[in-house]
TIROMI-619648 format. One record per atom (N, C-alpha, C): atom name; x, y, z. Coordinates in pm, whole numbers, plus 50000, padded with zeros to 5 digits. Example, Ala and Ser with C-alpha at 12.3 -4.5 7.8 and 13.67 -1.06 7.14 Angstrom:
2
N/51319/49431/50780
CA/51230/49550/50780
C/51320/49670/50780
N/51285/49775/50708
CA/51367/49894/50714
C/51290/50003/50787
***
This chain:
307
N/80326/24998/76328
CA/80222/25054/76244
C/80269/25181/76175
N/80345/25266/76250
CA/80398/25389/76190
C/80497/25358/76080
N/80579/25255/76103
CA/80676/25219/76000
C/80606/25166/75875
N/80500/25087/75895
CA/80425/25038/75779
C/80362/25153/75703
N/80308/25253/75778
CA/80249/25370/75713
C/80353/25447/75634
N/80473/25461/75695
CA/80581/25530/75626
C/80619/25459/75497
N/80635/25327/75506
CA/80671/25249/75388
C/80563/25260/75281
N/80437/25259/75324
CA/80327/25268/75228
C/80325/25403/75159
N/80342/25510/75236
CA/80342/25645/75177
C/80460/25663/75084
N/80578/25617/75129
CA/80696/25628/75043
C/80677/25551/74914
N/80618/25433/74923
CA/80595/25355/74802
C/80500/25426/74707
N/80394/25488/74763
CA/80301/25561/74679
C/80367/25679/74612
N/80448/25753/74688
CA/80515/25870/74631
C/80614/25828/74522
N/80693/25723/74553
CA/80789/25678/74451
C/80717/25629/74327
N/80607/25556/74348
CA/80532/25508/74232
C/80472/25621/74151
N/80417/25721/74222
CA/80357/25834/74150
C/80462/25911/74071
N/80577/25939/74136
CA/80684/26012/74067
C/80736/25932/73950
N/80757/25801/73970
CA/80811/25717/73864
C/80713/25708/73747
N/80584/25691/73779
CA/80486/25681/73671
C/80477/25810/73591
N/80475/25924/73659
CA/80466/26051/73588
C/80594/26085/73513
N/80708/26040/73566
CA/80835/26064/73498
C/80847/25981/73372
N/80802/25854/73384
CA/80814/25764/73269
C/80702/25782/73167
N/80594/25844/73211
CA/80479/25854/73121
C/80512/25934/72996
N/80571/26052/73015
CA/80603/26137/72900
C/80704/26069/72809
N/80805/26001/72874
CA/80906/25935/72794
C/80847/25820/72713
N/80764/25739/72778
CA/80704/25626/72708
C/80608/25673/72599
N/80534/25780/72628
CA/80439/25831/72530
C/80511/25885/72407
N/80622/25955/72432
CA/80699/26010/72320
C/80763/25899/72237
N/80819/25798/72306
CA/80881/25687/72233
C/80778/25608/72155
N/80661/25589/72215
CA/80558/25510/72148
C/80501/25583/72027
N/80505/25716/72031
CA/80452/25792/71919
C/80544/25788/71797
N/80665/25749/71819
CA/80757/25739/71706
C/80725/25616/71623
N/80802/25598/71516
CA/80773/25488/71424
C/80786/25353/71493
N/80871/25344/71594
CA/80887/25217/71665
C/80791/25210/71782
N/80836/25153/71895
CA/80756/25146/72016
C/80631/25064/71997
N/80518/25117/72045
CA/80392/25043/72040
C/80348/25014/71898
N/80380/25103/71804
CA/80338/25080/71665
C/80404/24956/71608
N/80532/24936/71643
CA/80600/24816/71593
C/80555/24691/71667
N/80521/24706/71798
CA/80477/24590/71875
C/80343/24539/71824
N/80249/24632/71802
CA/80114/24592/71760
C/80092/24602/71609
N/80199/24644/71534
CA/80192/24654/71388
C/80075/24743/71344
N/80069/24862/71405
CA/79964/24959/71372
C/80022/25074/71291
N/79941/25133/71207
CA/79990/25251/71132
C/79998/25372/71224
N/80089/25463/71192
CA/80105/25583/71275
C/79985/25676/71266
N/79897/25652/71168
CA/79776/25735/71158
C/79682/25708/71276
N/79692/25590/71337
CA/79612/25559/71456
C/79680/25624/71575
N/79636/25746/71610
CA/79704/25829/71709
C/79703/25763/71847
N/79818/25769/71911
CA/79830/25718/72048
C/79793/25828/72146
N/79690/25803/72227
CA/79639/25904/72321
C/79709/25897/72458
N/79713/25777/72518
CA/79768/25763/72653
C/79843/25631/72665
N/79939/25631/72755
CA/80009/25508/72795
C/80001/25498/72948
N/79944/25388/72998
CA/79922/25371/73142
C/79998/25246/73188
N/80083/25264/73289
CA/80154/25148/73348
C/80058/25076/73442
N/80036/24949/73418
CA/79941/24871/73498
C/79973/24722/73483
N/79887/24639/73538
CA/79908/24495/73529
C/79775/24427/73499
N/79782/24321/73422
CA/79661/24249/73381
C/79612/24160/73495
N/79485/24177/73532
CA/79421/24096/73635
C/79491/24104/73770
N/79555/24217/73800
CA/79628/24230/73926
C/79648/24377/73958
N/79658/24409/74088
CA/79688/24545/74132
C/79837/24563/74159
N/79914/24457/74150
CA/80057/24466/74176
C/80128/24523/74054
N/80227/24609/74077
CA/80306/24665/73967
C/80436/24589/73947
N/80453/24475/74017
CA/80571/24391/73994
C/80563/24331/73854
N/80664/24357/73772
CA/80668/24308/73633
C/80544/24357/73556
N/80512/24487/73576
CA/80393/24543/73514
C/80415/24565/73364
N/80303/24578/73295
CA/80305/24609/73153
C/80249/24747/73128
N/80207/24775/73004
CA/80156/24907/72966
C/80026/24890/72889
N/79929/24976/72921
CA/79802/24982/72850
C/79807/25101/72754
N/79789/25074/72626
CA/79800/25177/72522
C/79659/25212/72474
N/79626/25342/72480
CA/79496/25391/72435
C/79515/25463/72302
N/79481/25396/72193
CA/79489/25456/72060
C/79354/25517/72023
N/79353/25585/71907
CA/79227/25640/71857
C/79129/25530/71819
N/79183/25417/71767
CA/79096/25312/71715
C/79114/25177/71784
N/79212/25167/71869
CA/79241/25039/71934
C/79274/25060/72081
N/79246/24956/72159
CA/79291/24946/72297
C/79386/24826/72305
N/79507/24849/72350
CA/79609/24744/72347
C/79682/24737/72481
N/79737/24617/72509
CA/79815/24595/72631
C/79935/24508/72595
N/80049/24542/72653
CA/80171/24464/72626
C/80252/24451/72754
N/80299/24329/72778
CA/80389/24299/72890
C/80498/24207/72836
N/80621/24251/72848
CA/80733/24175/72793
C/80762/24048/72871
N/80703/24032/72993
CA/80729/23913/73074
C/80865/23920/73139
N/80917/23805/73177
CA/81048/23798/73242
C/81036/23747/73384
N/81144/23767/73462
CA/81148/23718/73600
C/81054/23801/73685
N/80961/23732/73755
CA/80866/23802/73841
C/80915/23805/73986
N/80939/23687/74044
CA/80984/23677/74183
C/81039/23539/74206
N/81091/23518/74325
CA/81145/23387/74360
C/81038/23280/74361
N/80916/23318/74402
CA/80808/23220/74417
C/80736/23193/74285
N/80714/23300/74204
CA/80634/23283/74084
C/80718/23253/73960
N/80848/23278/73968
CA/80934/23242/73856
C/80916/23334/73736
N/80941/23281/73620
CA/80937/23358/73497
C/80795/23365/73444
N/80756/23487/73394
CA/80623/23507/73338
C/80632/23519/73187
N/80538/23463/73113
CA/80542/23471/72967
C/80501/23610/72920
N/80545/23652/72802
CA/80502/23781/72750
C/80353/23779/72713
N/80289/23898/72723
CA/80146/23912/72694
C/80129/24027/72595
N/80054/24003/72489
CA/80022/24108/72392
C/79875/24095/72356
N/79797/24204/72378
CA/79654/24204/72352
C/79618/24332/72278
N/79531/24323/72177
CA/79486/24440/72104
C/79343/24417/72058
N/79257/24516/72084
CA/79117/24506/72047
C/79073/24636/71980
N/79009/24629/71865
CA/78949/24750/71807
C/78827/24791/71889
N/78801/24920/71893
CA/78688/24967/71974
C/78554/24914/71925
N/78550/24866/71802
CA/78426/24809/71751
C/78387/24682/71826
N/78484/24617/71890
CA/78457/24495/71965
C/78428/24522/72113
N/78440/24648/72156
CA/78421/24681/72298
C/78273/24704/72325
N/78223/24646/72434
CA/78083/24662/72472
C/78066/24754/72592
N/78163/24754/72684
CA/78150/24835/72806
C/78287/24862/72865
N/78303/24981/72919
CA/78424/25020/72992
C/78380/25084/73122
N/78427/25030/73235
CA/78387/25083/73364
C/78500/25064/73466
N/78485/25135/73578
CA/78582/25123/73687
C/78548/24999/73769
N/78649/24924/73804
CA/78628/24804/73886
C/78596/24848/74027
N/78475/24818/74074
CA/78429/24864/74205
C/78392/24750/74299
N/78416/24625/74259
CA/78376/24513/74342
C/78455/24510/74472
N/78584/24543/74465
CA/78671/24537/74582
C/78746/24667/74593
N/78741/24727/74711
CA/78812/24853/74731
C/78962/24832/74719
N/79009/24716/74760
CA/79152/24690/74757
C/79203/24652/74620
N/79117/24644/74521
CA/79159/24607/74386
C/79106/24709/74285
N/79150/24836/74292
CA/79100/24933/74195
C/79155/24903/74057
N/79076/24930/73958
CA/79122/24907/73822
C/79014/24942/73723
N/79038/24907/73598
CA/78947/24935/73488
C/78905/24804/73426
N/78774/24786/73406
CA/78718/24665/73347
C/78672/24697/73205
N/78711/24610/73110
CA/78669/24623/72971
C/78595/24496/72933
N/78467/24510/72894
CA/78385/24397/72851
C/78372/24401/72700
N/78402/24288/72635
CA/78392/24278/72490
C/78254/24226/72452
N/78220/24245/72324
CA/78089/24203/72277
C/78074/24051/72274
N/78184/23979/72266
CA/78174/23833/72266
C/78167/23774/72407
N/78156/23860/72509
CA/78144/23813/72647
C/78274/23807/72723
N/78388/23826/72657
CA/78518/23823/72725
C/78534/23949/72811
N/78589/23930/72931
CA/78610/24042/73021
C/78756/24045/73066
N/78817/24162/73065
CA/78953/24184/73114
C/78950/24303/73209
N/79041/24300/73305
CA/79057/24419/73389
C/79204/24440/73418
N/79240/24567/73431
CA/79377/24607/73458
C/79379/24689/73586
N/79477/24667/73670
CA/79488/24736/73797
C/79628/24787/73822
N/79644/24857/73934
CA/79774/24910/73972
C/79794/25055/73934
N/79707/25114/73850
CA/79723/25255/73813
C/79678/25345/73928
N/79728/25470/73926
CA/79698/25562/74035
C/79552/25606/74033
N/79498/25640/73913
CA/79362/25694/73902
C/79284/25612/73801
N/79219/25505/73845
CA/79141/25422/73753
C/79028/25498/73685
N/78967/25596/73756
CA/78855/25670/73697
C/78901/25750/73577
N/79018/25816/73590
CA/79069/25895/73479
C/79105/25806/73360
N/79162/25690/73388
CA/79195/25597/73279
C/79069/25549/73210
N/78965/25520/73290
CA/78837/25477/73233
C/78778/25587/73143
N/78789/25713/73187
CA/78738/25823/73106
C/78816/25838/72977
N/78949/25818/72986
CA/79030/25829/72865
C/78993/25720/72764
N/78969/25597/72812
CA/78929/25490/72721
C/78791/25518/72662
N/78701/25567/72747
CA/78567/25599/72698
C/78570/25710/72595
N/78656/25810/72618
CA/78667/25920/72523
C/78718/25871/72388
N/78819/25783/72392
CA/78869/25730/72266
C/78768/25636/72201
N/78701/25555/72285
CA/78603/25459/72233
C/78483/25529/72171
N/78433/25631/72237
CA/78313/25699/72191
C/78342/25820/72103
N/78471/25842/72070
CA/78509/25949/71979
C/78508/26086/72040
N/78514/26096/72173
CA/78518/26226/72238
C/78658/26284/72233
N/78669/26406/72266
CA/78801/26471/72264
C/78884/26416/72379
N/79015/26417/72354
CA/79104/26364/72457
C/79137/26467/72563
N/79092/26587/72545
CA/79126/26691/72642
C/79060/26665/72777
N/78940/26605/72778
CA/78870/26580/72904
C/78948/26484/72993
N/78993/26376/72933
CA/79071/26279/73012
C/79203/26339/73057
N/79266/26416/72968
CA/79394/26476/73005
C/79376/26575/73120
N/79268/26654/73114
CA/79242/26749/73222
C/79212/26675/73352
N/79137/26565/73343
CA/79107/26488/73464
C/79234/26431/73525
N/79319/26377/73438
CA/79445/26323/73488
C/79531/26432/73551
N/79532/26549/73487
CA/79611/26659/73541
C/79556/26704/73676
N/79421/26712/73686
CA/79361/26753/73813
C/79393/26653/73924
N/79385/26526/73892
CA/79415/26426/73993
C/79564/26424/74028
N/79646/26452/73930
CA/79789/26462/73959
C/79817/26576/74055
N/79750/26690/74032
CA/79767/26802/74122
C/79717/26768/74262
N/79605/26694/74268
CA/79555/26652/74399
C/79653/26561/74469
N/79718/26473/74392
CA/79818/26384/74452
C/79938/26463/74504
N/79978/26565/74428
CA/80091/26648/74473
C/80055/26718/74604
N/79933/26771/74611
CA/79889/26839/74733
C/79887/26744/74852
N/79834/26622/74828
CA/79830/26523/74936
C/79971/26482/74979
N/80062/26475/74881
CA/80200/26439/74914
C/80268/26547/74998
N/80240/26671/74965
CA/80301/26779/75042
C/80250/26781/75186
N/80122/26742/75205
CA/80068/26736/75340
C/80133/26626/75422
N/80183/26524/75354
CA/80246/26412/75425
C/80394/26435/75454
N/80449/26547/75403
CA/80594/26569/75419
C/80631/26582/75566
N/80553/26663/75641
CA/80584/26678/75783
C/80576/26546/75858
N/80473/26472/75824
CA/80457/26341/75888
C/80574/26249/75855
N/80623/26258/75732
CA/80735/26174/75690
C/80861/26205/75769
N/80884/26336/75798
CA/81006/26373/75872
C/81005/26308/76010
N/80891/26319/76079
CA/80884/26257/76211
C/80893/26105/76203
N/80833/26049/76098
CA/80840/25904/76083
C/80983/25859/76055
N/81062/25941/75985
CA/81201/25904/75957
C/81281/25890/76086
N/81261/25986/76180
CA/81331/25975/76308
C/81287/25850/76384
N/81156/25823/76379
CA/81107/25702/76445
C/81163/25577/76380
N/81175/25581/76246
CA/81233/25467/76177
C/81378/25447/76217
N/81453/25559/76235
CA/81593/25547/76276
C/81603/25480/76412
N/81515/25525/76507
CA/81518/25462/76639
C/81476/25316/76631
N/81377/25288/76546
CA/81336/25149/76529
C/81447/25065/76469
N/81525/25125/76379
CA/81638/25049/76322
C/81740/25013/76429
N/81762/25110/76526
CA/81851/25078/76637
C/81798/24963/76721
N/81667/24967/76748
CA/81606/24857/76824
C/81618/24726/76748
N/81596/24734/76617
CA/81608/24612/76535
C/81750/24559/76539
N/81849/24651/76536
CA/81989/24606/76546
C/82015/24533/76676
N/81963/24591/76787
CA/81981/24524/76917
C/81912/24387/76918
N/81793/24383/76861
CA/81722/24255/76857
C/81797/24153/76772
N/81857/24199/76662
CA/81934/24107/76578
C/82055/24054/76654
N/82123/24143/76733
CA/82237/24097/76813
C/82192/23992/76915
N/82080/24022/76984
CA/82027/23924/77080
C/81990/23794/77011
N/81935/23806/76889
CA/81898/23686/76816
C/82021/23603/76780
N/82129/23673/76741
CA/82253/23599/76711
C/82306/23527/76835
N/82300/23597/76951
CA/82345/23533/77075
C/82259/23411/77107
N/82127/23428/77090
CA/82038/23315/77117
C/82065/23201/77020
N/82093/23233/76895
CA/82125/23128/76799
C/82253/23055/76837
N/82356/23134/76884
CA/82480/23071/76927
C/82455/22979/77046
N/82375/23030/77143
CA/82342/22945/77258
C/82264/22823/77214
N/82175/22842/77116
CA/82099/22729/77064
C/82188/22625/76997
N/82291/22673/76924
CA/82385/22580/76861
C/82460/22500/76966
N/82505/22571/77072
CA/82576/22500/77180
C/82484/22398/77247
N/82361/22440/77274
CA/82267/22346/77337
C/82239/22227/77246
N/82229/22253/77113
CA/82207/22143/77020
C/82325/22048/77020
N/82449/22106/77025
CA/82567/22019/77031
C/82568/21934/77157
N/82531/21998/77271
CA/82524/21922/77396
C/82418/21813/77388
N/82305/21845/77328
CA/82199/21744/77314
C/82245/21630/77225
N/82320/21662/77118
CA/82369/21557/77030
C/82465/21465/77105
N/82557/21528/77185
CA/82651/21446/77262
C/82577/21359/77365
N/82478/21421/77433
CA/82400/21344/77530
C/82326/21229/77464
N/82269/21258/77345
CA/82197/21152/77273
C/82291/21040/77233
N/82414/21077/77191
CA/82511/20974/77154
C/82549/20888/77276
N/82571/20957/77392
CA/82605/20882/77514
C/82490/20790/77554
N/82368/20842/77545
CA/82253/20758/77579
C/82240/20639/77485
N/82271/20664/77356
CA/82264/20555/77259
C/82368/20448/77292
N/82491/20493/77327
CA/82596/20396/77364
C/82557/20318/77489
N/82502/20392/77589
CA/82460/20325/77712
C/82348/20225/77685
N/82255/20267/77598
CA/82145/20176/77564
C/82198/20052/77493
N/82297/20072/77404
CA/82354/19957/77334
C/82426/19864/77432
N/82500/19926/77529
CA/82569/19844/77629
C/82468/19766/77714
N/82360/19834/77752
CA/82257/19764/77830
C/82194/19653/77749
N/82176/19676/77622
CA/82120/19571/77536
C/82214/19450/77531
N/82344/19477/77517
CA/82441/19366/77516
C/82440/19291/77649
N/82437/19370/77762
CA/82433/19305/77893
C/82306/19220/77908
N/82194/19276/77859
CA/82070/19200/77870
C/82077/19072/77788
N/82137/19081/77669
CA/82152/18960/77587
C/82242/18858/77656
N/82354/18908/77717
CA/82443/18816/77789
C/82368/18751/77906
N/82289/18833/77979
CA/82215/18778/78092
C/82112/18675/78044
N/82048/18703/77930
CA/81952/18607/77877
C/82021/18477/77838
N/82139/18492/77771
CA/82213/18369/77735
C/82255/18293/77861
N/82304/18366/77968
CA/82344/18299/78092
C/82224/18231/78158
N/82107/18298/78153
CA/81987/18237/78210
C/81950/18109/78136
N/81962/18116/78002
CA/81932/17996/77922
C/82029/17883/77958
N/82160/17920/77970
CA/82259/17818/78006
C/82230/17761/78145
N/82192/17851/78241
CA/82162/17804/78377
C/82040/17712/78377
N/81939/17749/78301
CA/81821/17664/78292
C/81855/17528/78232
N/81943/17532/78131
CA/81986/17405/78072
C/82064/17321/78173
N/82153/17390/78251
CA/82231/17317/78353
C/82139/17260/78460
N/82038/17341/78500
CA/81943/17294/78602
C/81866/17172/78551
N/81822/17179/78424
CA/81750/17065/78367
C/81840/16941/78364
N/81969/16963/78326
CA/82063/16849/78324
C/82084/16794/78465
N/82096/16887/78565
CA/82116/16844/78703
C/81994/16767/78754
N/81874/16817/78717
CA/81754/16745/78757
C/81751/16605/78697
N/81795/16597/78571
CA/81800/16465/78508
C/81898/16373/78580
N/82017/16429/78617
CA/82116/16348/78689
C/82061/16307/78825
N/81992/16401/78895
CA/81935/16369/79026
C/81832/16257/79013
N/81751/16265/78905
CA/81653/16158/78883
C/81720/16024/78860
N/81829/16031/78781
CA/81903/15906/78755
C/81963/15849/78883
N/82022/15940/78968
CA/82080/15894/79094
C/81972/15839/79188
N/81853/15903/79184
CA/81745/15852/79267
C/81705/15712/79226
N/81696/15694/79092
CA/81663/15559/79045
C/81770/15459/79088
N/81899/15503/79074
CA/82008/15413/79115
C/82000/15383/79265
N/81974/15486/79346
CA/81963/15464/79490
C/81848/15368/79524
N/81737/15388/79451
CA/81623/15299/79475
C/81659/15155/79442
N/81726/15141/79324
CA/81767/15003/79289
C/81867/14949/79390
N/81960/15036/79439
CA/82060/14990/79538
C/81990/14949/79667
N/81890/15029/79710
CA/81817/14993/79832
C/81743/14860/79814
N/81684/14843/79695
CA/81617/14715/79669
C/81716/14599/79675
N/81835/14623/79611
CA/81937/14516/79613
C/81984/14487/79755
N/82004/14598/79834
CA/82050/14579/79973
C/81946/14502/80054
N/81816/14538/80033
CA/81711/14468/80106
C/81707/14321/80066
N/81726/14300/79934
CA/81727/14160/79889
C/81846/14084/79948
N/81963/14151/79948
CA/82082/14086/80007
C/82062/14061/80156
N/81995/14158/80224
CA/81971/14142/80367
C/81881/14022/80393
N/81776/14012/80311
CA/81686/13898/80326
C/81762/13767/80299
N/81851/13771/80201
CA/81929/13649/80172
C/82020/13614/80289
N/82084/13719/80347
CA/82171/13692/80463
C/82090/13638/80580
N/81974/13698/80598
CA/81889/13650/80707
C/81852/13502/80686
N/81822/13470/80560
CA/81790/13329/80530
C/81913/13241/80557
N/82033/13291/80516
CA/82155/13213/80538
C/82183/13197/80689
N/82160/13308/80763
CA/82183/13300/80908
C/82085/13200/80973
N/81960/13209/80925
CA/81861/13115/80980
C/81899/12971/80948
N/81947/12952/80821
CA/81988/12816/80782
C/82109/12771/80863
N/82205/12864/80887
CA/82325/12831/80964
C/82289/12796/81108
N/82195/12876/81163
CA/82151/12849/81300
C/82082/12713/81308
N/81998/12686/81205
CA/81929/12556/81205
C/82029/12441/81193
N/82132/12464/81106
CA/82235/12363/81087
C/82314/12343/81216
N/82347/12459/81283
CA/82422/12449/81410
C/82339/12374/81513
N/82209/12402/81517
CA/82122/12331/81613
C/82119/12183/81581
N/82109/12153/81449
CA/82107/12012/81409
C/82239/11945/81448
N/82353/12017/81425
CA/82484/11960/81459
C/82497/11937/81610
N/82446/12039/81685
CA/82452/12024/81832
C/82367/11906/81877
N/82250/11897/81812
CA/82163/11783/81846
C/82229/11652/81808
N/82295/11653/81692
CA/82365/11531/81648
C/82481/11498/81741
N/82551/11603/81786
CA/82665/11582/81876
C/82615/11524/82008
N/82504/11577/82060
CA/82450/11526/82185
C/82406/11380/82166
N/82341/11358/82052
CA/82297/11220/82027
C/82417/11126/82017
N/82522/11174/81944
CA/82644/11092/81931
C/82708/11070/82067
N/82709/11175/82147
CA/82768/11161/82280
C/82689/11063/82365
N/82558/11074/82354
CA/82476/10981/82432
C/82500/10838/82384
N/82502/10822/82252
CA/82528/10688/82200
C/82665/10638/82242
N/82762/10724/82241
CA/82899/10682/82279
C/82903/10646/82426
N/82842/10730/82510
CA/82843/10698/82654
C/82770/10565/82679
N/82661/10545/82606
CA/82590/10417/82624
C/82676/10300/82580
N/82749/10319/82466
CA/82836/10214/82415
C/82948/10190/82514
N/83000/10300/82571
CA/83112/10284/82665
C/83059/10210/82787
N/82944/10238/82835
CA/82892/10169/82952
C/82871/10022/82921
N/82814/09998/82804
CA/82789/09856/82774
C/82922/09782/82760
N/83023/09855/82701
CA/83154/09788/82687
C/83216/09761/82826
N/83199/09857/82913
CA/83253/09839/83045
C/83180/09724/83116
N/83054/09713/83095
CA/82979/09609/83157
C/83024/09471/83102
N/83056/09467/82974
CA/83097/09342/82917
C/83230/09299/82970
N/83323/09394/82980
CA/83458/09360/83027
C/83460/09339/83175
***
């Protein structure tokens, strides 16, 4: 907070000194045949009263222009150019209004953080300029020129406020000295923090490199696992195909075994029939042999009886 206050006070002092230093130079140059007279194409009889560094519709003095207070005209000019990295190039602005077209001149009081001067024209157009040190004094100077009053009142007001600013600046000198020492110590702390930040960035780079290597290894491992899974899936498909083929062969062998068993049973029944027929034939032969033997013995007996 102290550093911000120091920066703010220094900016105000530099701005005040720069504005007061450039004011006399710009006023003198503008009063010559060139300057504002050539920009706005006005005759030198239209006396230039004041030149105020300000900005149109803004309190920022970045790429500021100048508000010219003539006896008969109120004019503003900004040459444009590079504003900042974000806003880029700004176009030039040139505005001039005769006091006959002015309806009202007042200090902008809607926002404390946006001091400035508001000029309302009779056609309803409104413009305001900000960034000047003393908007009230500028408003009085415009009113004096607009209403035909003497310019001494505005000049005295500006001088009084300038003196007040000088007094306020001198009161801040002691505070500035102490703030400078605090800023020096803060700069040392900032240097240490920057060194620590560089170390942390270096460690972060190393950690990022390690993470990249780990991610690459994980990616390779994942790819290898994917290949293994694909090989396993193909092997499973091949095994399932082999199992289906084996089941088909087993079914075929079962059918063959069943047919073989049927054939064997049929052959067995045939053999049994053949054995039964052979046994019947043997019995018939035995019976025939006995009958033949009996007939032969009877024949032999009868032959013996005859002889």
